[in-house]
C-alpha positions in Angstrom: -2.3 -13.2 -4.9 0.2 -11.9 -7.4 1.4 -8.4 -6.5 3.2 -7.3 -9.6 3.1 -7.5 -13.4 6.5 -9.4 -13.7 4.8 -12.5 -15.2 2.5 -10.7 -17.7 1.0 -12.0 -20.0 0.8 -15.4 -18.4 0.0 -14.3 -14.9 -1.3 -10.8 -14.1 -1.3 -8.6 -11.0 -4.1 -9.7 -8.8 -4.3 -13.3 -10.1 -4.3 -16.1 -7.6 -1.7 -18.9 -8.0 -1.6 -22.3 -6.4 1.9 -23.6 -5.6 2.1 -27.4 -5.0 5.1 -28.7 -3.1 7.2 -31.1 -5.3 10.5 -32.8 -4.9 13.6 -30.8 -6.2 14.1 -33.4 -8.9 10.7 -32.6 -10.4 11.7 -29.0 -11.1 12.9 -28.1 -14.6 13.8 -25.1 -16.7 10.5 -23.5 -17.9 8.5 -24.3 -14.7 6.9 -21.5 -12.9 7.6 -21.6 -9.2 6.8 -19.7 -6.1 9.7 -19.0 -3.7 10.6 -17.0 -0.6 12.0 -13.6 -1.6 15.6 -13.6 -0.4 15.4 -9.9 0.3 12.2 -10.2 2.4 11.5 -13.5 4.0 7.8 -12.5 4.6 7.2 -12.2 0.9 7.0 -14.7 -2.0 7.8 -14.4 -5.7 6.3 -16.3 -8.6 8.7 -16.5 -11.6 9.9 -19.0 -14.2 13.0 -21.2 -13.8 15.7 -20.2 -16.4 18.6 -22.2 -14.9 19.0 -25.0 -12.4 22.0 -26.8 -10.8 22.6 -29.1 -7.8 21.8 -26.5 -5.1 20.5 -23.3 -6.8 17.7 -22.1 -9.1 17.8 -19.0 -11.2 14.4 -17.4 -12.1 13.1 -14.6 -14.2 9.8 -12.9 -14.5 8.4 -13.3 -18.0 8.0 -9.5 -18.4 11.4 -8.7 -16.8 14.5 -8.0 -18.8 17.0 -9.4 -16.3 17.2 -12.6 -14.3 16.7 -12.7 -10.6 19.5 -13.5 -8.0 19.9 -17.3 -7.8 18.1 -18.9 -4.9 18.7 -22.0 -2.9 16.3 -24.9 -3.7 15.2 -24.8 -0.1 13.5 -21.4 -0.7 11.1 -23.0 -3.2 7.5 -23.1 -1.8 6.2 -25.0 -4.8 5.5 -25.4 -8.5 2.6 -23.3 -9.9 
């Protein structure tokens, strides 16, 4: 379940999301993904992809003003 309002209005706190595993080459800017939080490996984050390169993905919560720290593609749990 979503623990914050960072994706409002599309996803709200308390909503359930389903993240389906997909190959890296099927991820694109604009997709919403769930990934392992780099600051707490026991937690996941669900945010939208805003940039992508060969190894890393940059995400941002729809309600957030700043982008997240880039993550390695290996941290992606799945596409929502």
